[in-house]
N, C-alpha and C positions, 0 to 999 in steps of 0.2 A: 567342465569349467577349469581353466588353467590355474595353477597355483601361483602364489606371489613369486616363488623362486623361478618358475618357468617364465613368468612375465618379465622379471628383471633381467633374465638371461638374454631375452630378445634385444633389450636395450644395450647390453654389453657387447653383443655380437657386432653391432654397428661400428663400435670403436676399435674392433680387432684389425690388426694388420695381417698381411699374408702369413707371416711367421706364426702368429697365434692361431690363425685358422688351420694351418697345417698341423700344428701341435695337437689341436683338438681332434682333427680327423685321424691322426696317427693313433691316438688313444682309443678312438672308436673303431679302428681297423677299417676305415673307409678310404677310397682313392683320394689322392691329394692333387691330382692334375686338374687344370681348368683355370678359368678366370676367377677373379675375386668373388663376383656375385654368384658364380656356380658353387664355390666352396661354402658361401654363406647359406645358400638354398639347401645344400646337402646336409648341413648341420640343422637347419630349421626343421627338416623333415623328421629329425630324431628327438625333437624337444619334448615330445609327449612323455619321455622317460625322465624322471627326476634325477637319475644318475648322470645323464648327459648335462643337465642343468648344473649339477655340482661340479662337473669337470670344467664347464665354462666359467663358473664363479671362481674356481681355483686358478685357472689360467689368467683371468682378469686381475686377480690380486697380484700375481707374479708380474704382470705387465706394469702395474702401478709401481711396484717396488723398483723395477728396472728403470722406469722413466724418472722416478725420484732420484735414483742414484746418478743417472746421466745429468740431471739438472744440477745436482750438487757439484759434480765435476766441472760442468759448464760455468757455473757461478764462480767457482774458484779460479778457472782460467781467465774469466772476465776480469777478476781482480788483478791477476798477474800482468795482463797486457795493458791495463789502463795506467798511463803514466801521469795522469792529471792529479795533482795533490790538492785536496779541498778539505775543509773542516769536516769532521765526522760526527758532528753533533746530532744529526738526524739518526745515524746508525745507533749511537749510544742511547739517545732518549727513547727510541722506540724498539730497542733490542730487548724485548720482554719474553724471550724464548720460553714457550710453554704456558705463559700467563694469558689471561683473558684481556683482550684489547679490542673492543667491538665498537663500530660507529654509532651504535645506539646509546653509548655513553655509560652503560652499566657493566659491572663485572660479576654479575651473579652466575655461579657455576651450576645452577639447577637445570638449565636447558641443555639440549644436545649441542655439541660443539664440533667445529671443523678447524683443522690446523693449516696454516700457511706452509707451503712446501719449501720456501726459500730457506736454505740452511742457516742464513744469517738473521732470520726473523723468527719463524716457528711460533708466532702468536696464535692464540685460539680465539675464535669468534662464534657467536650464536648462529646456528644454521638458519633459524627462522629470520634472522636479520640480514644475512648476506647471500643466501641461496634463494633466489626469487623464481617461482615457477612462471612459465610463459603465459599461462592463463590464470586469472584470479580464481581463488578457491581450489586450485588444482593441488593434489597431494604431491609432495616431493618424494619420488621413489628412488632416484639414482643420483648420487652425489658425483660431482666432477672428479675425474681421475687426478687432475692437478689443480689445486686451488691456491690462488695468490690473494693476499689481503690487499686492501686499497692502497696502502703505503707502497707495497712492492709493485702494484700495477702502475701507479703513477710514476714510479722511478723508471719503469721501462717504457713509458708512453712516448717519450721523445728523446732520442739519443743526443740531441744538441743541447740538452739541459742536464746539469748535475744537481741533485738535491743536496743542499748544504745543511738546512735545518727546517723543521716543520714548525711554523709559527702558530698555525691552527691545526690541531689534529683532525683526522677525518671524522665528519659528522653527517648524519643522515638528514635530508630535508623531510620535514614533518608537515602533514596536512592538518590544518586546524579543524576543518569539517568536510564531510563528503557530500557533494551535491546530489540531490535526489532526481535531478532531471537528466542525468547521464553525462553532463559536461565534466571536463577535467577539473580536479580540485586544485586549489591554490596551496602550494607547498612553500615552506620558508625555513631558513636556518639563519641564526644570528650568533655572532661571537665577538669577543673583545680579545685583542692580543697585544702583547708588549714588545715593542721593538727596542732592543737593548742598544747601548752605546757601541758595543763591538759590532753588532750587525749594521748599525747606522754608518759606521766607519767603512765597512766593506762596500756599502752601496755607493760610496764615493768613486769606486772603481767601476767603469762602464761594463765590465764583464759580469757584474752581479746585478740581480733584479729580485723583486718580490712578485710572486706569481700566485694568483688565485686560480684554482683548478676545480673541475667537477667531472665525475664519471658516472655512467649508468651501471648500477650494481650487477644487473644480469645481461650486460652487453655481450653479444656473441663474439665481438672483437674485443678481447680483454684489455689489450694494451693501447688504449687511446682515450683522449678526453672527449666528453660530450656534455653539452649544456642542455637543460630542459627547455621545453617550448615556452616562449614568451619570457625568457630569462631576464631578470632585472637585478643587476649587481650594484650595490651601493657601498662606498668606502668613505667613512667619516662624513656621511650625508651627501656625497657627490656620486652621480650616476656614472658607471663605467661600462663601456660597450664590451660585450662578450663574444658575439658571433657576427659574421658578415652575411649569413643566410637569413631569409625572412623568418620571423619568430614563429610562424605556423608550420614551417617546413621541417620534416623529420630528417635526421641525418641518415644517409644511405649506408649500406654495408661497406662500401668502398671509400667512404668519406671520413673526416676527422675534424674536430674542433681544436683550436689552440687555447692555451691558458691565457688569462687576462693579466697583463703586467700592470701592477698598481703602485709601483715605486713612487710616482709623482703625486700620489694621493695620500701618502702616509708620512708620518714623522716619528722622531724618537719619542718613546713613551707609549701610552695606551692609545690604541686605535680601534675603531668600531667597523665591522663589516657585516653585511647581510646579503643573502641571495634568496630570491623568490622566483617561482615559475608556475605556470598553469599546465600541469602534466600529471597523468595518472601513474607514470612509471616511478621507480625508486632510484633516487640519486644520492650520491655522497659528495661532500664538498670540503675543501680545505685550503690552506694558504701555506706556501713554502718559500724559503729563501733559496735561490738557484744561482748557479754559475754557468755561463755560456761556454759550450765547447766549440772549437774551430773545426773546419772540415778535416784538417790533418789529424786532429785528436779523435774524431769519429772514425776515420779510416784506420787509426791505430787499434781500434777495438775489434776490427775484423780479424779472426784467427788466421794465422799464417798457413801456408800450403801444407806444412807438416801436420797441422791439426785438422786438415780436411780429409778428402777422400784419397785413399791410397791408389797408386797407379793401377794395380791389378783390378781393383773393384771398378775404377773408372773405365778401364778397357772392357770389362765384362758388360757394364751397363751400355756403353756405346755400341758394342757388337750386337747386343739385344735390340737396340733401336734400329740398327742398320740391317738387321736380318742375318747377322753372323751367328756363329755357334757360341752360346752363352755358357760359360763355365764358372765354377766357384760359387759366387753368391746367387743362389737360386731362391732365396727367401725375400726377394725384392717385393715391394708393395705396388707393383704396376702391372697393368694388362697391356702396356704398349709394346707392340711387336710389328715392325714394318719390314716387309720383304721388298727389296729394290736392288736394281743393278748398280745404280750410282746415287750418291747423296751429295747435295750441295750444302756445305757448312758455311753459313754467312758470318764473316768476321767483322761486320759493320755493326756498331752500336745502334740499337733500335731507337735510342733517344737523341743521339747527336748526329747520326749518319756518318760519323768518322770511323776509321779503323780502330778496333779495340786494342788498347795498350795493355791493360791488366784486366783479363777476363774474370768476371765473377758471376755466380749464380747462387740460388738457394739450395742448401744441402738436400732437402727432400725431393727436389725436382729430378725427374728421370730422363728428361729430354736433353738434347745437346745444345739448345739455345743458351746464349749468355749475353751479358752487357758489359760495358766499360765501367769498372767499379768506381773510379774517381768521378766520372761524369754523372753516374747515378746519385752519388752522395751530394755533389755540388748542386745538381739540378733541384733536388728536394730541399736543400738548405736555402737556395735562392728564391724559389717560387713559393714554397710553403703551401702548395695547393693540396686539396683533399683528393689525392690521387691514389689509385690502387697500389702503385709501386711503393709509395711512401708507407702505406699500411703494412706492406710486406717487410719494409725496412724495420718498422717497429716490432713486428711479430718475430722476426728472424734475425735481428742484428747479430746475435751470438751464434747464428747457424750459417751465416754466409761464409764462404771460404774462397780463396783465390784459385782459379782454375788456369794456371799458367800454361800448362802443356796441352792446349787445345789441338794444336797441329800434331803433336806426338801421339795423342790418344786416337785422333781420327785417322792418322796415317797407318795405324796398325790394323785397321778394319779391312775386311775383305771387300773387294770391289773398287771401282774408280771413285775417288773422293775429291772432286775439284773444289777450290776455295773461291768464295765470292769476294 
């Protein structure tokens, strides 16, 4: 029977990149050649030895430290490139670095806790409140390598909104009773919040709004909003629509919900708000004062070319895709290797059909495909549809970079490379 250490090592191996897999194989004195799955299988066969499990555990901890450091650098660069000046009340009021700030509403330090990795936040929360297993009554064996609290998740959920202040702090929806017939329980959250004179004056500007938001605590897509089934939002006794999809329809992995704008339903002074839904999943709810970003301001958040992939790494990656000799960065996380005499590089944007002016792609992508950056942002700002590309924008806004030298990179590859 396998030990807990060996069992947890299997879960950690799934999260390893090629670099970590090769590091483990080097320490074990085993061959490092092959596709990613071959490397994983090679390590799996050695897991009966607890010494191997300890090597995996040590490598996993080093990977977490490295990713947290990258996140801190990325967060700082995000501050430097954002030229939009807003009130920082939300940052000040919730900057409780190291303190317990849990959506359950209690600050008891007795339970096991997990800390938000955002260097400007660092709040601690109860593991039992925010880490929800996929199956009820299932034991939590493995904590996520990167954990964001609800405040940091909602801040990253939509690049077109800036959080100015949190009027209602994140709070969990609570079920009053659990039905015995297997139907979904009724969950509810109620709160009163005070709209100050200063906030009321800001709302006279059309750039500002008050937004009610809701997220699923154990959502596999961390940075998006999601309302519960049969959601019913009431503000000062008035019903506010939350979603356009049917109340019984679950949100797909490529979809997203928008926040509900409630500016027209509130006034200066004390306001009442409540959210209920018939859903067995765990949700968190809040209200924030937001400022709208323009397309130009969202584009300014995209790191410049100098912060993206260096030319030598891009050349190595493209050569690997086109079947040329790959040199330098051999720790890539891809099995993609195509041998061909000629490759067609399409310089038409897949969304607009027009020729790409500023080519963009997501940094983790290993293929050569790209899209027109401005078209991508404008389309998602205008349509606001629950599209896969918009989810990618949420997840990787600070990981997109401009790939200006498409022609230069492709032209250095071996073989005939015509342009579409």
